[in-house]
C-alpha positions in Angstrom: -38.3 10.7 30.8 -34.7 12.0 31.3 -31.2 10.0 29.8 -30.3 9.1 33.1 -26.9 9.4 32.5 -26.4 12.5 31.0 -29.9 14.3 32.2 -31.1 15.2 28.8 -35.5 15.4 29.0 -35.2 13.1 26.1 -39.3 13.0 25.4 -39.8 16.4 26.4 -37.5 18.0 23.9 -38.6 15.2 21.7 -42.3 16.0 21.6 -42.0 19.6 21.0 -40.7 18.5 18.1 -43.4 16.0 17.5 -46.0 18.7 17.8 -44.1 21.8 16.0 -43.4 19.3 12.9 -46.8 18.1 12.8 -48.6 21.1 12.5 -46.0 21.6 9.5 -46.9 18.5 8.2 -50.8 19.8 8.1 -49.7 23.3 6.6 -47.5 22.6 4.1 -49.1 20.1 2.3 -52.5 21.5 2.5 -52.8 25.3 2.9 -52.4 25.7 -0.9 -55.6 23.5 -1.4 -57.5 24.6 1.3 -56.6 28.5 0.0 -57.8 27.3 -3.3 -60.6 25.9 -1.9 -61.8 29.9 -0.8 -61.4 30.3 -4.5 -57.6 32.0 -4.3 -55.6 31.9 -7.6 -52.3 30.5 -7.4 -50.2 33.8 -7.2 -52.0 34.6 -4.2 -51.4 31.2 -2.8 -48.0 31.8 -3.1 -48.1 35.3 -1.7 -50.2 34.2 1.6 -47.3 31.2 1.9 -44.8 33.5 1.4 -46.6 35.9 4.5 -45.7 32.9 6.6 -42.1 32.3 5.9 -41.3 36.0 5.9 -42.2 36.5 9.0 -39.5 34.2 10.0 -37.0 36.8 8.9 -37.7 39.1 11.5 -39.2 36.9 14.2 -36.6 34.9 15.4 -34.1 37.8 15.6 -36.5 39.6 17.3 -37.9 36.7 19.7 -33.8 35.8 20.1 -32.7 39.4 21.6 -36.1 39.4 23.9 -34.9 35.4 25.4 -31.0 36.5 25.4 -32.3 39.5 28.0 -34.3 36.9 29.9 -33.6 34.9 32.9 -35.9 32.2 31.3 -35.8 31.7 27.7 -37.7 28.5 27.7 -40.4 30.9 28.9 -40.3 32.8 25.8 -40.7 29.9 23.8 -43.7 29.0 25.9 -45.2 32.6 25.4 -44.5 32.5 21.8 -46.4 29.3 21.4 -49.4 30.3 23.2 -49.9 33.9 21.3 -49.2 32.1 17.7 -52.3 29.3 18.5 -54.3 32.4 19.5 -53.5 34.4 16.4 -54.3 31.8 14.3 -57.5 31.1 15.7 -58.7 34.2 13.8 -58.8 32.4 10.3 -62.5 31.2 12.2 -63.3 35.4 11.8 -62.8 35.7 7.8 -61.7 34.2 4.6 -60.9 37.9 2.5 -57.8 38.1 1.5 -56.1 40.6 3.4 -57.7 39.4 6.3 -55.7 36.4 6.1 -52.7 38.0 5.2 -53.5 39.8 8.7 -53.8 36.8 10.5 -50.5 35.3 8.6 -48.6 38.3 9.1 -49.5 38.0 13.4 -49.6 34.1 13.5 -46.3 33.9 11.6 -44.5 36.1 13.6 -45.1 33.9 16.8 -44.7 30.7 15.3 -41.6 31.2 13.5 -40.2 32.8 16.8 -40.2 29.3 18.7 -38.0 26.9 16.8 -35.1 28.7 16.5 -35.7 29.4 20.5 -36.1 25.7 20.8 -33.4 24.9 19.0 -30.9 26.2 21.2 -32.2 25.3 24.8 -32.1 21.5 23.1 -28.4 22.1 22.2 -27.7 23.5 25.6 -29.5 20.3 27.2 -27.1 18.2 25.1 -24.4 20.1 25.8 -21.3 18.5 24.4 -23.3 15.8 22.9 -24.3 17.4 20.0 -24.0 14.7 17.6 -27.6 13.0 19.4 -29.8 15.8 18.2 -30.7 13.9 15.3 -32.4 11.4 17.4 -34.5 14.1 18.9 -35.4 15.9 15.6 -36.6 12.9 14.4 -39.8 12.8 16.4 -40.2 16.4 14.2 -40.3 13.7 11.6 -42.3 11.3 13.0 -44.8 14.2 13.6 -44.8 15.5 10.2 -45.8 11.6 8.8 -48.6 11.0 11.2 -49.8 14.4 10.3 -49.9 14.3 6.6 -50.8 10.6 6.6 -53.8 11.0 8.2 -54.9 14.4 7.1 -54.6 13.5 3.4 -56.6 10.0 4.1 -59.4 12.4 6.4 -59.6 15.3 3.4 -60.3 12.5 0.4 -63.5 11.9 2.8 -64.4 15.6 4.3 -64.6 19.1 3.0 -61.1 20.4 3.3 -62.0 23.4 5.5 -61.4 21.6 8.3 -57.7 22.2 8.3 -58.0 25.5 10.6 -59.5 23.1 13.5 -56.8 20.4 13.2 -54.3 22.9 12.9 -55.2 25.2 15.6 -55.1 21.8 18.1 -51.7 20.7 16.6 -50.9 24.7 17.6 -52.4 23.9 21.1 -50.4 21.0 21.4 -47.1 22.9 20.9 -47.9 25.5 23.5 -49.0 22.6 25.9 -45.9 20.7 25.5 -43.6 23.8 26.3 -44.6 23.5 29.3 -42.6 20.5 30.4 -39.8 21.4 29.3 -37.3 22.5 31.8 -34.7 25.3 31.6 -31.3 24.3 30.6 -28.2 25.5 31.9 -27.0 28.2 30.8 -24.1 28.1 27.9 -20.9 28.4 29.6 -19.1 31.7 29.1 -16.3 31.6 27.7 -13.1 34.3 27.9 -12.2 33.7 23.8 -16.0 34.8 23.0 -16.1 36.7 19.6 -17.9 39.7 18.7 -21.3 38.4 16.5 -19.8 40.9 13.4 -16.3 38.9 13.3 -18.1 35.5 13.2 -20.5 36.7 10.1 -17.4 38.0 8.1 -15.6 34.7 8.4 -15.9 33.2 5.1 -17.3 29.9 5.8 -19.8 31.3 8.0 -21.3 33.9 5.7 -20.9 31.0 2.6 -22.5 28.7 4.6 -25.5 31.4 5.3 -25.9 32.2 1.5 -26.0 28.6 0.7 -28.6 27.5 2.9 -30.7 31.2 1.7 -30.3 29.2 -2.1 -31.0 26.1 -0.9 -34.6 26.8 0.7 -35.4 29.4 -2.1 -35.1 26.5 -4.2 -37.7 24.6 -2.0 -40.2 27.7 -2.1 -42.5 25.8 -5.2 -42.1 22.8 -3.6 -43.8 23.5 -0.2 -46.2 25.7 -1.7 -47.4 24.0 -4.7 -46.1 20.2 -5.0 -49.6 19.1 -3.4 -51.4 21.1 -5.9 -49.1 20.2 -8.7 -49.9 16.5 -8.3 -54.1 17.4 -7.9 -53.7 18.6 -11.3 -51.8 15.8 -12.7 -54.7 13.3 -10.9 -53.2 11.8 -7.8 -55.8 11.7 -4.9 -55.0 13.3 -1.7 -54.2 10.0 0.4 -51.0 9.4 -2.3 -50.0 12.9 -2.4 -49.9 12.5 1.1 -48.0 9.2 1.1 -45.5 10.7 -0.8 -44.7 13.8 1.2 -44.8 11.5 4.2 -42.4 9.4 2.1 -39.6 12.1 1.8 -39.8 12.4 5.5 -39.3 8.8 6.3 -35.9 9.0 4.5 -35.5 11.7 6.5 -36.3 9.8 9.4 -33.9 7.2 8.7 -30.9 9.7 8.0 -31.4 11.5 11.2 -31.1 7.8 12.8 -27.5 7.8 11.3 -26.4 11.0 11.1 -24.5 11.2 14.5 -22.1 8.2 12.7 -22.1 10.3 9.3 -21.2 13.4 10.4 -17.8 12.8 12.2 -16.9 9.5 9.6 -17.6 11.7 6.3 -17.5 15.3 7.0 -19.9 18.3 7.0 -18.5 19.8 4.0 -18.7 16.6 1.9 -21.9 16.0 3.3 -23.3 19.2 2.5 -21.9 18.8 -1.2 -23.3 15.9 -2.0 -27.1 16.6 -0.3 -27.0 19.7 -2.6 -26.2 17.9 -5.7 -28.9 15.6 -5.0 -31.4 18.6 -4.4 -30.8 19.7 -7.8 -31.3 16.1 -9.4 -34.1 15.8 -7.0 -36.2 19.1 -8.3 -35.6 18.0 -11.8 -37.3 14.9 -11.5 -40.4 16.5 -10.3 -40.3 18.9 -13.3 -39.9 16.4 -15.9 -41.9 13.6 -14.8 -45.1 14.0 -12.6 -46.7 11.0 -14.5 -43.9 8.4 -13.5 -45.1 7.6 -10.1 -41.8 5.3 -9.9 -39.4 8.6 -10.6 -42.1 10.6 -7.8 -41.0 8.1 -5.0 -37.0 8.0 -5.9 -37.5 12.2 -5.6 -39.1 12.0 -2.5 -36.8 9.8 -1.2 -33.9 12.4 -1.8 -35.7 14.6 0.9 -33.4 12.9 3.2 -30.6 14.7 1.0 -32.3 18.1 0.6 -33.3 18.8 3.7 -32.4 16.1 6.6 -28.9 16.3 5.6 -28.4 19.6 5.1 -30.3 21.0 8.1 -28.6 18.3 10.1 -25.2 19.6 8.8 -26.1 23.5 9.6 -27.7 23.1 12.8 -23.9 21.2 14.0 -21.8 24.1 12.1 -24.0 26.9 13.2 -23.6 25.2 16.8 -19.5 25.3 16.4 -18.9 28.8 14.7 -21.8 30.7 17.0 -20.6 29.8 20.7 -21.1 31.3 24.2 -23.9 33.8 24.0 -23.9 34.4 20.2 -25.6 30.7 20.6 -29.5 31.8 19.9 -28.3 34.6 17.6 -26.7 32.0 15.3 -30.0 29.9 15.6 -32.2 32.7 14.7 -30.0 33.9 11.8 -30.0 30.6 9.8 -33.8 30.5 10.6 -34.4 34.1 9.3 -32.0 34.1 6.3 -33.1 29.9 5.5 -36.3 29.2 5.8 -37.0 33.1 6.5 -35.9 34.9 3.4 -34.8 32.1 0.9 -38.5 29.9 1.7 -40.3 33.5 1.6 -38.2 34.2 -1.7 -38.8 31.0 -3.5 -42.4 30.9 -2.7 -43.6 34.6 -3.8 -41.5 33.9 -6.7 -42.3 30.7 -7.8 -46.2 31.9 -7.5 -45.6 34.5 -10.5 -43.4 31.8 -12.4 -46.3 29.5 -12.0 -48.6 31.7 -13.8 -45.9 33.0 -16.4 -44.0 29.9 -17.3 -45.7 26.7 -16.1 -45.2 23.8 -13.6 -42.1 22.3 -15.1 -39.8 25.6 -15.6 -40.9 26.4 -11.5 -39.5 23.4 -11.0 -36.4 23.3 -13.4 -35.5 27.1 -12.0 -35.3 25.4 -8.7 -32.9 22.8 -9.7 -30.6 25.9 -11.2 -31.2 27.5 -7.7 -29.8 24.1 -6.0 -27.0 24.8 -8.1 -26.0 27.9 -7.6 -25.9 26.6 -3.5 -24.2 24.1 -4.2 -21.1 26.6 -6.0 -21.4 28.5 -2.9 -21.0 25.8 -0.5 -18.1 24.3 -2.6 -16.6 28.0 -2.7 -16.8 28.5 0.6 -18.1 26.6 3.2 -14.1 24.7 4.2 -13.9 23.8 7.8 -12.9 20.8 10.0 -16.1 20.8 11.9 
């Protein structure tokens, strides 16, 4: 189905986000409990999750370079999606630490390549209507909710060792949906195209990338240990799944209005406010794990800590990196924020969890979020 006025393949683009983030909804909340079930400790769990995120530092840049030299970039997305599913199937062949680490390196290298390439594809399909990105991306949030709710209920009844089967089905769905997405028109070349190095040394660009790096580092302990944290507090997996889903429901509501909020409020104001609320979110999780109502409030703040920040960042990256730099910009954003930031947060979060405990791990996350706020306040001044 396409938008008849603008020829945007809305449902095919949305379908890719649905399956991709459904796989994330299965992986993030339940991979930690799966690894604990295999007998791994918190430090090893943090390391294995960090490996997946660390491959995002390299993979988007290598695959972005390949896509820039390929006549049909969407075929690169298809290949990366297929190889991700094939590599992940290696989890059925062994459960030792080093084998799983090797599988995660190979799987992450391909899985983490597909999304930033697809983000550029979506933006090219949208053309001048980039403020409509959120209405497509929200289907990823719906996919996340569907996965986390259904699997949370399922794993209260069946062994969590079934998780790899569910994940493999979702990774296969990503690949199958990528076969349906048409190639967008190439972005228009501009005579005023800047060399990439000149874009990167602009203050608002470098500070945006640093702020998102710190923001996603603050998310690392949440993505890796939130489920285990709540299990240790006595919450059922069904309720934990519902708490994860609540955060993404808030994200969906945000995405529905983001195309109006962005031009009305401005990217800088939205970014500053969201980063402040992120610090509050981690403090609530750190201090009040037994108070369900406060946890509900913290999860509603996911609309700010992820939804607002990501939508603003995607918008600004698209504005800063134009023409041939577009895929490079998306790859850099993905590498530095989700990749380097997320990996560092997960890795250090695991060590901090052992040495200082859950409270101080999330308290440090709040401090890192405040550092991100300071960077954005000082450096992200833009009219976009």
